[in-house]
N, C-alpha and C positions, 0 to 999 in steps of 0.2 A: 929561770922562771920556775915557780913551784908548779908541780904536775896538776894541782887542783885548779890553777888559774889559767891553764892552757885552753885555747879555744877548742871546741870539739872538732874531730876529724870530719873531712868532707862527707864520707859515707855515713858516719853517725848522724850528721845533720840531715842527710837525705832520708834516712830511716825515721828519725824523729818527726820530720815535717810530714812524711806520708802517713804516720800514725795519727798525728793531730788532724790531718785532713780525712781520716778514716778510709784510706785506701786498703784494699784487701791484702792479706799476707802474700797471696800469689802475685799480685801486681807489684808489691814491694820487692819481692824476690826477682821478678823479671826486670824491673827498672834498674835495680842495683847491678844485675848482670850486664845490661847494655851500657850503663855508665862506666863500669870498670873496663869493659871491652873498648869503649871509645877512648879512654885514657891510655890504655896499653897500646892501642893502635897508633897513637901519637907519642910513643916513647915516654910514657908516664909524665907528660907535661900537665900542669894544672889547668883545668878547664877555663879558669879565669883569664889566662893569657892566650886563650884560643877564641875562635868565633866561627862565623858562618863558613869561611873557607875550609876550616878543618872539619866541620860538620858535614859539608858537602862531599869532601873527599872520603869520609867514612861511609856515608850512604852509598857513594859510587862503588866503593870496595865491596859492600854487602851485595849490591845488585849484580855487579860485573864479575867479580872474582869468587865470592861465596855463592852466588846465584840463589839467594834466599827467596822465599815467597814474598809476594807483595805485602801480605799482612805482617810478616816478620820485619820487613824494612820499615813499615809504618809504626810498628811497636818500638823499634829502636829510636826512631825520630821522636815519638812521644816521650820517651824516657829522657832524651837529651833536652827537648824543649822544657820538660819539667825541671831539670837540673838548672838551666840558665834562668828560667823565669822565677822559680820559687826558692832556690838555694843561693844562687849567685846574684840575683836581682839585676840581671842584665839581659833582658829578652833578646832573642836572636834576630827577630825581624825577618826580612826576606833573605833567605840563604841562597837564592839563585837557582838556576836549573841544574838538575842532576839526573842520572839515569834511574828511571823508575823500574822496580822489579815487575816483571810481567804478571798479570793477574788473570790466569787461565780460568775460564768459566766452566766449572764442573758441577754436574747435578749430584746431589747427595745420594748415597746408597740407601735404598729403603727395602724393607722386606715385607712379604705378605703376612697376613695374620697367621696362616698355617706355619710359615717358616719361623715366626717369633715363638709360637707355641712349642715347636721342636727345640728351639734354643732353650727356652725355659725348662723344658723337661730334663735338660742336662745340668740344671743347677739345683741347689738345695739350700735350706736354712736361710740365713740373712742374705746370701747372694741372690737366691731366688726371689726373695721379697724386694730387694733393691732393683733388680732387673724388671720386675713386675711394675714397680712404681715409675721407672724410666719410660716404659712403654705405655702403661695405663694412665699416667699423669702428665707425661711429656716433660719430666724433670731432666735437667742437666746432671751429669755425674756428680759434680761437686755439690749441687743442691741436694741431691739424695744423701750424700755422705753427711751433710750438715743438719739433717732433720732432727728435731728434738720432740719429746713427747707432746709438748704444748702445741706443736704445729699440726697435729692430726685432730680433725673435728669429725667424729663418727656420726653425730646427729645430722649435720648438714652435708656430710660426705664430701668434704673439701680438704685440701692440703694447703697450708700457708707456707710460701717460700719467703723467707726473710733475708733481706740484704742479698738478693740475687745479683745477676750481672747488672752493673751500673748502680749497685747499692740500693736497688728498689725492691719493695715487697710486692707480692702478688698472691693470688689464690688460684688453684687449679683443681681438677677433678680428682676425687679419691675413688678408685675403682672398687666396686663392691666385693670383687673376688679376693681382694687383698685384706679386707677387714679382719677376718679371723686370725690371719698370721700377724697383723699389726697388734691386735689385742693380746695375743700370746707374747709378742715381743715386749710390749709394755709391762706385762706381768713379770716376765724374766728380768727386765730392767729394774723393776721395783724390788725384786728379791736381791738382785746384785747391789742395789743401793743400800738396802738394809744390812747386807753383809759388810759393805765398805764402812758404814757408819759404826758398826761394832768393832771395826779394826782401824780406827783413826779418822775415817771419813774423808777419803781423797775426793776433792771436788772436781767437777768437770770444768773445762775451759769456758769462759763467758765472754760475750762481746763487749769490747771497749771498756768503759768504766763501770759496768753494771755491778761488779763485785763490791765496789765501794758503796754503791747506792743500796744494794740488797745483799748484805754479807752472807746470808744463808741460801742464796739462789743456787749456788754450786752443788748443794746437797739436797735440793728439792727435786721431787719427781718430775715436775713440769719442765725443768731445764735440762734433764738428762738426755744424752744422745740416744737416738734409737739404734744407731749402729756404731757403738764405741770401738776404740782401738782395743787390742787384746791385752795391753798392759799400760800402766801409767807412764808418764814422761815428765820432763822438766819444762816449765815455761820460761819466758825470757827473764824472769826475775829469779829463777832457780827453785821455784815452788813446784812440788809434785802435783800434777794434775792429770785428769783423764781426757784425752782428745778423741775426736771421731775417727772412724776407720780411714786408713789412707786410700785415696782414689786408685792408686796403682794396684792394690790387691783386688779391687773390683774389676778393673780393666783386664787383669790376667784371667780372672774366673770367667768373664764374659767371652773373651777371645777363645778360651779353651772350649767353652760351650758351643760357640759358633763353629769351631772346627769339628767338634764331635757331631754336630747336626748335619755335617756334610753339605753345607750351603754352596750354591754355585757362585754367590757373591758375598763372601764373609765380610762383616763389618766390625763395628766397635760399639761401645756403650752409646755413643751419639746416634748410631743407626737406630737404636730403640726409640729415641726421641724423634728422629726423622719419620719413623714409621707411624708414631702416634699422630703426627701432623697430617700425613697423607691419608691415614684411615679416617680421620675426622672429616677432611675435605671430600673424601670419597662418599661419605654418608650424607653430604649436603650441608655440613656446618659452614656458616659464612666465614669468610677469611678474616674479618675483624675479630671475631670471637677466638679463632685459632691464634691470631696474633697475641691477644691478651693472655690466653692460656700458656703460650710459649714464653711470654715475656719479651717479645721482640720490640725494640724501640721504633722500628719503621715497618710498615706493612710490605715494603719492597723486599725485605728479608724473607717474609712469610710467603711471598708470591713465587719463590723458587719452587715450592711444592706443587704449584699448579702446572709447572712445566714437567715435573716428574710424572704427573698424572696424564700429561698430554692435553690439558685443558686450558692452555694458555692462548688460544686463538679465538676467543669470544664467540664460540659456538659455530665457527666456520667449518663446513664439511667438505670433504674431497668430492670432486665431480663424479667419482666412481662409487660414492656412498661410504 
């Protein structure tokens, strides 16, 4: 059989289908990991000759032997369900009972405003600005990394988060304190763009098929990353492009800042977002507004912060006051 007429490999089909359905690159990477793991666990048998029994055994292995978290086990299950439903066209149906990973209920780590200010004092430049936005706007780390010039509205003081978790757009607060640094960042971005245009014009990465619709978008100021990577890279087609900063670089900087601030409960980038939520609730902001600003699908997710504040008992007071 000629190589050009061979059917695409299973994992190539998985990737192609996820891109058609507009799954995020992170979800694509995660699903591919679990599908490969599932296949290797069953001695590289093709999933088409397996079914519910093999899936159940795999999930049991994750819970009992690997002792993964509940969210991790659910993630693996979602990846395998996607494989059977959308790639193999043979939905699994009921796979029967299997050991569920335990789901311990832990309250998120939150910091006081004073602690956050101490952390920020140990950051500088873009890292300081990104941490300020995670705390002042309630952004997730990846949402902060993906900000473009067009997402900042100085006049209305809002930040637009595009294709956030669940591929949904939302708007949130733009803290006034970050406006001068953002304006300076956009000025620097414009200068760097002019420099790139004079040396061949390396475009930024663009979402989905936007490049075909707007060929010049990649070299327009509006579409530039606010926090670009330090150097260009190759995209999936082999084209040289400029991507946003890698989240791991920001995570490292924030962790170092938290250690330098000598916190009793050091956290992570997500701690800044948690602290945004608790500060708003502490100020009396209604929980539905906080839900919208955070981009939570369910208000139940947002309610965890009321327990952090000790306000989850509908105003009931102790007999001792």
